[in-house]
C-alpha positions, 0 to 999 in steps of 0.5 A: 499500499502506498502512502498518500501525500497527507501521510495517510492511506489512499481509501481507493487502495484499501483492501476490501474485507468482508466485515461481520458483526458479532452478537453485540454489534461489534466487528469480528474482523474479516472472514476467509473466502470459500475456496473455489475448489470447494465451490466447484465440488459442491456445484458440479459433483452431481452426475445427473446435474452434469447431464442435465446441463449438457442436455440443455446446452445441446438443446438450446445453443446450436452447434456446428457439425464439426463440433458436434462430431467431436462431442459424439467421439468424446461422448463414446470415450466417456461412455466406455470409461463409465461402463468400465467403471460400472463393471468394477463395482461391487454388488450388494443388497442395495444395488439395482437389478439393472446394474447387477445384470450389466455387471454380471454380463461384463464379469462373466466373459465367454472364452471359447466353445469347447464342444458343439455337436449341434453344428454338425449332424453327421457325428450323430452316429458316434454320439448316439453310440456313446449315449447308448452306453451311458446309464441314462441312454440305456434306460431311454433305449429300453423304454423306447424298445418296449414301447415300440415292441408293444406297438409292433405286437398290436400291429403284427409288424416287426419291432425296431429299436428307436435311435438315440441322438445325444448332442452336447454344448460345452462352453468355457467362461472367465469370472475374474481369475476363475474359470468355469465350464457350462455343459448342456446336453440333450438326449432324444429318441427318434422312433424310425417306425413312426409314420412321420418319423417323430421323436419321443420326449427328450431328456436334458442335463445341465452342468456347471463346473469350476475348472481348476487353475492351470499350473505354470508351464502346463500343457493342455490336452489336444482339445485345449481343455485341462486334464482335470474336470474340476469341481461340480457347481451345479447339475440338473436333470430334466426328468427328476428334480430331486437328482439336482445337485448344488454345491454351495461350498464350491460356490463360495470358493468360486466367489472368492476366486472371482474377486468377492465383487458380490457381497450378497448370499451365496444363492444370489451369486450362484443364480446370477452367475448361471442366469445372468452370466452364462445362459444369457451370454449363450442365448445371445451368441446362438439367437439366430439358431433354429429351435429344432433340427431337421431330424426332429431332435432338439436344437441348440436354442430349445436345449439352452432355453430348457436348461435355463429354465431348469436352473431358474426353477432350482436355484433359490431367489430372494423371494423364493428362499426361506429367511435366514434364521435369527442368531441364537441368544447366549444363556447369560444374555437371555437370563440378564434380559429376563431379569431386566424385564421383571425389574421393570415390571 
């Protein structure tokens, strides 16, 4: 501050200071100004407010095509960044269902299709012979042969054993650091003696397995799959729901290997892995496939739909599973609570 000619201070050079009166009317001195950083954080920290201002700016002020093109490119980059950030979020009981579906669609990634018998119908003979050797195929063949022989006896013709057609789909998925395998199998009996060559009711098997972690420098077999089959997570049979298997300890281990991004109960984690992750991705990949094949056997899309319905019926949801029991009260605390109630009365 420069002194004036009279020895005082020039009033126009006196700094402006905000004066505030106290309770008694006295001056309490200058008050500090709020920082611009705090004002900016309070004014623009809300994402909804930022998006509303952006939409208002685009609607009210016309922009040239060049600037709009640059804005569209930057918005696409911003959308990709927001989706990556959303995919890394953790899931709890307060997370909206739409956000959970998006997170699981990004977390559960399809790696490869290890086997697909639905694409090549020429392998039905080999797969049918392999299925006939299994217990389920043998039972179906016996049932079909009995029905065919009964029909032949009524008509006086020769009995013909129905043909077993077995087709499987095996896909590998990545969930964090863990890998899982999903298998869907359809066994059908095609009665060649029928006038239209129709098929008998089919049987479906759905299975989810947690694949073991490959060791460092380990070499896979010829098909690219690990030598060990891994641990069963879920196994379903369409002809008997009582045969369903759900290994909850294996689901807990899978959640730990996947990064513990879901903090809800294990039942919710298992249901969303199967429905929002595995089967949704498989249906999206094979959405253009026909529902049934040319030889009246189940097609890939109908097989996936049936296996998904089986998983939805078996895996409990938040509305169908019973509430968890309340924790037991220790005897000392229960006795103290009863004594306190007596004293109050």
